[in-house]
N, C-alpha and C positions, 0 to 999 in steps of 0.2 A: 386384702385390699389395703391394709395399713403397713407402711414401711417401718415406721418407728414412732414412738410417742414423743411429742415435743413438750418441753417444760412450759408452763403457763408464762406467757410474756417473753419467751425466748426469741431473740432476734431484735428486740428493741434496744436501742442504745440509751444509756443512762443520761447522756447529755443531748441537748437539742441538735438535730441534723435537719438540713433543708430537704424536704421531699420525703419520699418513701420508696422502698424496694417493691411494694405491692402495687398491682394494677389499680386497685381501689384500696384506700387506707382503712376502710371499715369492713366489718363482716357483712356479707350480703347473701341473700337467698339466690339459689341457682339450681342447676340440675347437672348430674353426672351420669353419663352413659357408659357403663362398664361393658367389658366384653361379655359379661354374664347377665347383664340387665341394667335397669335404670334406678338410680338413687334420686328420689324426687326432693327438690327444694331443701337441701341441707344448708347450713351456714358455712360459707366458703370465703377463702382469701387465696389469691394467686400471686405468688412471689416471682416477679419478673427477673430478679437477680439470680435466683437459684433454680428457676423453672420448677417450682414446687407448688402443689395444690394442697392447701390446708383445710381441714374440716373441724369446726368447733362442735364438740359433743355437748349434750344437755348438761353434763356436769360442769362445763365451763373450760375444760382443758382442750388442747388442740392435738390433732393427729395429722400426720402427713400421709396422704393417700398414695398408693403405689401407682405411678403413672403408667407402668407397663400393662396395667389391667384397665386403663381408661381409654375409650375410643374418642370421646368428645365430652366437653363440659361447657356450661354457660353460666355467666354471672349477670345479675341485674343491678344497675346503679340506682341511686336515689331519684334520678330524673326520669326513670322509666325506660332507659336504654338497656340493651342486652349485648354482652360481649360473648361471642361463641368461639371456642377453640376446638380444633379438630386435627387428628393425625391422618396423614395420607400414606398409609403403609404400602399401598400397591402402586403408588406413583413412581415415576422415574425421576430420581433426584440425584444430581451428581455428587453433592456433599454427603458423605455417609452419616455424619452427625445429624443431619436434618431428616433422614429417612424415618426416624422414629419420633421426631419433634412435633410439638403442637404449633399449629399456625392459627393466627386470628383470622377468621373468615370475614372478608369484607363483601364478597359476592361469590356465590356458588349455587347457581340455580339451573345449570345446564352442563355443557361439556367443558366450559371455561370457568376459571375462578380467579379472583383477585385475593391474595393472601398477604399477611404481613407478620413479621416477627419483631417484637419490641423487647429490648433488654435494658436493664438499668445497672450501672456500676457506681460505686461510691467514690467520689473524687475528694481527696483530702486537701486541706488548705495548703499543705507543703508538699503534696504528692508523696507523702511518706506515712508510715503507720503510726508515728508518734502523736499525731493530732486526731486520731480517730475519736469521734464523739464531740469534738469541739464545734462551735456554731459555724465555723468556716467550711465544714464538710457539707457536701451536697450530693444528692443522687442525680446522675446524668442519664438521660434516655437516648438510646440509638434505635433507629427504625430501618428495616429493610423490607421492601415489597417483593412479592413473587407473583408470577402469572402461571396458571396451569392451562395448558392448551388441550385441544380435543384429543391429541395423541397421548394424553396422560403424563406429559412432561411438565415438571415444575422447575422453573428457573428464576433466579433473582432478576429484578428489572428496576431501572430508574424510571420515575414517573415523568417522562418527557414524550412528546409525540414520536420522535424518531425511535427511542428505545422500546416503547410499548409496541409499536407497529412491527419492529424487527423481531421482538420476542414472540409475536403471534404467527410468525412464519411467512414464507414467500407465497405460498399457495393462495391465500386469501388476501394478500396485501393490496391488490388493486381495489377490491371492493371495500376493504376497511379504510384505505386512504381516501377514497371518494366519500365515504360516510363521514369521516372526520372533517373533511372540507365542507360538505353539505350542511352538517349540523354545527359547524364552528366549534368543535370540541377542543378543549385545552387539557391534554392528557397529563398535566401536572396536578390536576384535581381528581381526587378519588371518584367523585360523582360522575365525571365525564368518562373515566376509564370504565366504570361500571356500565354506563350507557353503551360504550363500544363493545364490551364483552356480551351484553345482551344481544346486540346486533350480530356479533360473531356466532352466537349460538343458533341464529336463524339461518346461517349460510350452509 
């Protein structure tokens, strides 16, 4: 399960940096579903920059879990929300690097799914390594959304009416377009995309 042991506090910069590479900057309870079973409610952190899942042991040190043995994991934030990450190993994904990647699940309750990938990179004040750790450094987040169709294809999509409808295919386009018009959906909003996918799952 464990790739390697991490030194306590490793990855923290000595000088202030704006933001964090972690999805949540604090340790949080969650659940890890391994290929061999479930690990209930360990203390977890997810590093968006390195795509690493860390586990804090009772002794206080941190271990990096072997993501090759993880099927899904979830993290709970202090407001009661849950972030669920899942691998889609049997899906048809054009980009080879994404075939084993974790996607954040925004909706997946039928044949269709709305997924996203968030990554963070450290932007230096002078775009060079000499200023690492200075207060002008900050973490920048990028987000890419994906749609999974009923044919098990996962592809990137921009959240616009035209792009989402195109990603869902021509076969159901007339019914989906009519639904968007009837419900006045704005597919730049996640909640409206989820409404559309729930309807898609009924067709």
